[in-house]
C-alpha positions as CSV (number, residue, x, y, z in Angstrom):
1,X,-67.0,-36.0,97.7
2,X,-66.7,-35.7,93.9
3,X,-68.6,-32.8,92.2
4,X,-72.1,-33.9,91.4
5,X,-73.8,-32.9,88.1
6,X,-77.6,-32.2,88.3
7,X,-79.4,-31.7,84.9
8,X,-82.8,-29.8,84.8
9,X,-85.0,-30.2,81.7
10,X,-88.0,-28.1,80.6
11,X,-89.5,-27.5,77.3
12,X,-87.1,-24.8,76.3
13,X,-84.6,-24.4,78.9
14,X,-85.6,-20.8,79.9
15,X,-88.0,-21.2,82.9
16,X,-85.6,-23.6,84.7
17,X,-82.4,-21.4,84.2
18,X,-83.7,-19.1,87.0
19,X,-84.2,-22.2,89.2
20,X,-80.7,-23.2,88.3
21,X,-79.4,-19.9,89.7
22,X,-81.4,-20.3,92.9
23,X,-80.1,-23.8,93.4
24,X,-76.4,-22.7,92.7
25,X,-76.9,-20.0,95.5
26,X,-78.4,-22.5,97.9
27,X,-75.5,-25.1,97.2
28,X,-72.9,-22.3,97.6
29,X,-74.5,-21.4,101.0
30,X,-74.4,-25.1,102.1
31,X,-70.9,-25.6,100.8
32,X,-72.1,-28.3,98.3
33,X,-69.9,-28.7,95.2
34,X,-72.1,-29.2,92.4
35,X,-72.7,-28.4,88.8
36,X,-76.2,-27.6,87.8
37,X,-77.5,-26.7,84.5
38,X,-80.8,-26.6,82.4
39,X,-81.4,-27.7,78.9
40,X,-84.4,-28.3,76.7
41,X,-85.8,-31.7,76.8
42,X,-84.8,-32.0,73.2
43,X,-81.1,-31.8,74.0
44,X,-81.3,-34.2,77.0
45,X,-79.9,-37.4,75.4
46,X,-76.9,-35.5,74.0
47,X,-76.0,-34.4,77.5
48,X,-76.7,-37.8,79.1
49,X,-74.3,-39.4,76.5
50,X,-71.6,-36.8,76.8
51,X,-71.6,-36.1,80.5
52,X,-71.4,-38.0,83.8
53,X,-74.8,-36.8,85.1
54,X,-75.8,-37.8,88.7
55,X,-79.5,-36.7,88.7
56,X,-82.0,-35.5,86.1
57,X,-84.9,-33.4,87.1
58,X,-87.9,-32.6,85.0
59,X,-89.8,-29.4,85.2
60,X,-93.6,-29.9,85.9
61,X,-94.5,-28.8,82.5
62,X,-92.6,-31.8,81.0
63,X,-93.7,-34.3,83.5
64,X,-95.6,-36.2,80.7
65,X,-92.1,-37.0,79.2
66,X,-91.0,-38.9,82.3
67,X,-91.4,-42.3,80.5
68,X,-89.1,-41.3,77.7
69,X,-86.6,-39.9,80.2
70,X,-86.8,-43.3,82.1
71,X,-85.5,-44.8,79.0
72,X,-82.8,-42.3,78.5
73,X,-81.3,-42.6,81.9
74,X,-81.5,-46.5,82.0
75,X,-78.0,-47.7,82.4
76,X,-76.6,-44.3,81.5
77,X,-75.1,-43.4,85.0
78,X,-71.9,-44.4,86.7
79,X,-70.9,-48.1,86.4
80,X,-74.0,-48.8,84.1
81,X,-76.5,-47.8,86.9
82,X,-79.6,-45.7,86.0
83,X,-79.4,-42.1,86.5
84,X,-81.8,-40.9,89.4
85,X,-84.9,-39.0,87.8
86,X,-87.7,-37.2,89.2
87,X,-90.2,-34.4,88.4
88,X,-89.4,-31.3,90.3
89,X,-91.9,-30.6,93.1
90,X,-94.5,-28.4,91.6
91,X,-94.8,-26.0,94.5
92,X,-91.1,-25.6,94.9
93,X,-90.8,-25.0,91.2
94,X,-93.6,-22.4,91.2
95,X,-91.9,-20.7,94.1
96,X,-88.5,-21.0,92.5
97,X,-87.4,-22.5,95.9
98,X,-83.7,-23.5,94.9
99,X,-82.9,-25.1,98.3
100,X,-85.9,-27.3,98.2
101,X,-85.2,-28.4,94.7
102,X,-81.5,-29.0,95.5
103,X,-82.5,-31.1,98.4
104,X,-84.8,-33.1,96.2
105,X,-81.8,-33.7,93.8
106,X,-79.4,-34.6,96.7
107,X,-81.9,-37.1,98.2
108,X,-82.3,-38.8,94.9
109,X,-78.4,-39.0,94.2
110,X,-78.0,-40.3,97.8
111,X,-80.6,-42.8,97.3
């Protein structure tokens, strides 16, 4: 399976960077080849245009931006499909549960 790319977005990209580390540790443990990165919501469009992103996750603190993101990911994925988008489970985010958030992303990617 090709390497997957998961983008996490929050207001400044700081709080999610710790979660990225936890998700990378979980992926390594499970043998999942994945690129995970965090960026501020303001830079999301740039990444969506320039990279092949398989899944976009929003931090709970920017869940109000989901409508904006739905427009950004529409038709921006592989073969002109929409990129799967979700708000990170608030409990998993609060606990910095990388495994649970990685599973949420994997479930989105795999439909």
